C-alpha positions as CSV (number, residue, x, y, z in Angstrom):
1,X,23.6,6.1,-153.3
2,X,19.8,6.3,-153.1
3,X,17.4,7.0,-155.9
4,X,13.9,8.3,-155.7
5,X,11.6,7.7,-158.7
6,X,8.8,10.2,-158.8
7,X,6.1,10.1,-161.5
8,X,3.1,12.0,-162.8
9,X,0.6,9.8,-164.7
10,X,-3.0,10.3,-165.9
11,X,-3.6,7.2,-167.9
12,X,-1.2,4.8,-166.4
13,X,1.6,4.6,-169.1
14,X,4.0,6.8,-167.2
15,X,3.2,5.0,-164.0
16,X,4.1,1.7,-165.7
17,X,7.6,3.1,-166.6
18,X,8.0,4.4,-163.1
19,X,7.3,1.0,-161.6
20,X,9.7,-0.8,-164.0
21,X,12.4,1.8,-163.3
22,X,12.0,1.7,-159.5
23,X,12.0,-2.1,-159.6
24,X,15.3,-2.0,-161.6
25,X,17.0,0.4,-159.2
26,X,15.6,-1.1,-156.0
27,X,13.1,1.4,-154.7
28,X,9.4,2.2,-154.6
29,X,7.9,4.5,-157.2
30,X,6.5,7.7,-155.7
31,X,3.3,9.2,-157.0
32,X,3.7,13.0,-157.7
33,X,1.1,13.7,-155.0
34,X,3.7,12.3,-152.5
35,X,6.7,14.2,-153.9
36,X,7.4,15.8,-150.5
37,X,8.1,12.4,-149.0
38,X,11.1,11.5,-146.8
39,X,12.4,9.2,-149.6
40,X,12.6,12.1,-152.0
41,X,14.3,14.3,-149.4
42,X,16.9,11.7,-148.6
43,X,17.7,10.6,-152.1
44,X,21.0,11.4,-153.8
45,X,19.4,11.0,-157.2
46,X,15.9,12.1,-158.2
47,X,14.3,10.8,-161.3
48,X,11.1,12.4,-162.5
49,X,8.9,10.6,-165.0
50,X,6.3,13.0,-166.5
51,X,4.0,12.9,-169.5
52,X,4.0,15.5,-172.2
53,X,0.9,17.5,-172.3
54,X,0.1,20.5,-174.5
55,X,3.8,21.3,-175.2
56,X,4.8,20.9,-171.5
57,X,6.0,18.2,-169.2
58,X,4.0,17.3,-166.1
59,X,6.1,17.8,-163.0
60,X,8.7,20.0,-164.7
61,X,8.0,23.1,-162.5
62,X,8.5,21.0,-159.3
63,X,11.7,19.5,-160.6
64,X,13.1,22.8,-161.7
65,X,12.4,24.2,-158.2
66,X,14.0,21.2,-156.6
67,X,17.1,21.5,-158.8
68,X,17.4,25.1,-158.0
69,X,17.1,24.4,-154.2
70,X,19.3,21.3,-154.1
71,X,21.9,21.6,-157.0
72,X,24.2,19.1,-155.4
73,X,21.9,16.2,-156.2
74,X,21.9,14.2,-159.4
75,X,18.7,14.6,-161.5
76,X,17.1,12.7,-164.4
77,X,14.0,13.4,-166.3
78,X,12.1,10.9,-168.4
79,X,9.4,12.3,-170.7
80,X,6.6,9.9,-171.8
81,X,4.5,10.7,-174.8
82,X,2.5,9.4,-177.7
83,X,5.3,10.0,-180.2
84,X,7.1,6.8,-181.4
85,X,10.6,6.3,-180.2
86,X,13.0,8.4,-182.3
87,X,13.8,6.9,-185.7
88,X,14.3,8.2,-189.3
89,X,10.6,8.6,-189.6
90,X,10.1,10.2,-186.2
91,X,13.2,12.4,-185.4
92,X,14.2,13.2,-181.9
93,X,13.6,16.9,-182.6
94,X,9.9,16.4,-181.9
95,X,10.6,15.6,-178.2
96,X,13.8,17.7,-177.9
97,X,11.8,20.9,-178.4
98,X,9.5,19.9,-175.5
99,X,12.4,19.1,-173.2
100,X,14.1,22.4,-174.1
101,X,10.9,24.2,-173.3
102,X,10.7,22.6,-169.9
103,X,14.4,22.5,-169.1
104,X,16.4,24.9,-171.1
105,X,20.0,23.6,-171.7
106,X,21.5,26.9,-170.8
107,X,20.0,26.8,-167.4
108,X,20.1,23.0,-166.8
109,X,23.1,21.8,-168.8
110,X,23.7,18.7,-166.7
111,X,20.2,17.4,-166.5
112,X,19.9,14.0,-168.2
113,X,16.9,13.9,-170.5
114,X,15.3,10.7,-171.8
115,X,12.2,9.9,-173.8
116,X,10.0,6.8,-173.7
117,X,6.9,6.2,-175.9
118,X,3.8,5.7,-173.8
119,X,0.4,5.2,-175.1
120,X,-3.0,6.7,-175.5
121,X,-6.3,5.8,-174.0
122,X,-9.1,8.3,-174.6
123,X,-11.4,6.7,-172.0
124,X,-8.9,7.3,-169.2
125,X,-8.5,11.1,-169.9
126,X,-10.1,13.6,-167.6
127,X,-13.1,15.5,-169.0
128,X,-11.1,18.6,-169.9
129,X,-8.5,16.6,-171.8
130,X,-11.3,14.7,-173.6
131,X,-12.7,17.9,-174.9
132,X,-9.3,19.2,-175.9
133,X,-8.5,15.9,-177.7
134,X,-11.8,16.0,-179.7
135,X,-10.9,19.5,-180.9
136,X,-7.3,18.3,-181.7
137,X,-8.7,15.3,-183.7
138,X,-10.9,17.8,-185.8
139,X,-7.9,20.1,-186.4
140,X,-5.6,17.3,-187.4
141,X,-8.1,15.6,-189.8
142,X,-7.3,18.2,-192.5
143,X,-3.6,17.8,-192.1
144,X,-3.9,14.0,-192.1
145,X,-5.2,14.2,-195.7
146,X,-1.8,15.4,-197.0
147,X,0.7,14.2,-194.3
148,X,1.1,10.5,-193.8
149,X,2.8,11.0,-190.4
150,X,-0.1,12.9,-189.1
151,X,-2.6,10.4,-190.5
152,X,-0.7,7.6,-188.9
153,X,-0.6,9.3,-185.5
154,X,-4.2,10.4,-185.7
155,X,-5.4,6.8,-186.5
156,X,-3.3,5.4,-183.7
157,X,-4.7,7.9,-181.2
158,X,-8.3,7.4,-182.3
159,X,-7.9,3.6,-181.8
160,X,-5.8,3.9,-178.7
161,X,-2.5,2.1,-178.2
162,X,0.1,1.0,-175.7
163,X,3.6,1.7,-176.9
164,X,5.4,1.0,-173.6
165,X,8.3,-1.3,-173.6
166,X,10.5,-2.0,-170.6
167,X,13.6,-1.9,-172.9
168,X,13.1,1.8,-173.6
169,X,14.4,2.4,-170.1
170,X,17.8,0.8,-170.8
171,X,19.5,4.1,-171.6
172,X,18.1,5.6,-168.3
173,X,19.4,2.6,-166.4
174,X,22.8,2.8,-168.1
175,X,23.0,6.5,-167.1
176,X,22.0,5.8,-163.5
177,X,24.6,3.0,-163.3
178,X,27.3,5.2,-164.8
């Protein structure tokens, strides 16, 4: 069975995961701009790695249309975001809501959904996202005074961070092997 690993990345963190995953399954990662390639057309399994942005997942619309057009294939989605990996302090519900928005379970019950923590690099953002993040920082500053989770996240984003870890892809690889 062949696998196509397609990714959307603005600052490089999602691309890093795509490269690691593609290396592990023996294919070349495909940038989103090349999603119409022959490798995607021929694949039995399509994996989309997209980044969470403003409550949405980049590439989700394309993957939904592909799943609707070719339901016989196997599909996997990996969302990459700034949230830490799920834990007691950072419950999975934070990312589940975004996945549900992008891919409602009632419509896509068999879609495998995974989350990997990415990073944040303000300098690599496009101009529009830089403006939006400045506004976000101002809005969150008040909440950070009373919510330690918000304060922690805000500090990390202001400083920038790289939370990528190759081992975060293990559940994805287990699923693909199974």
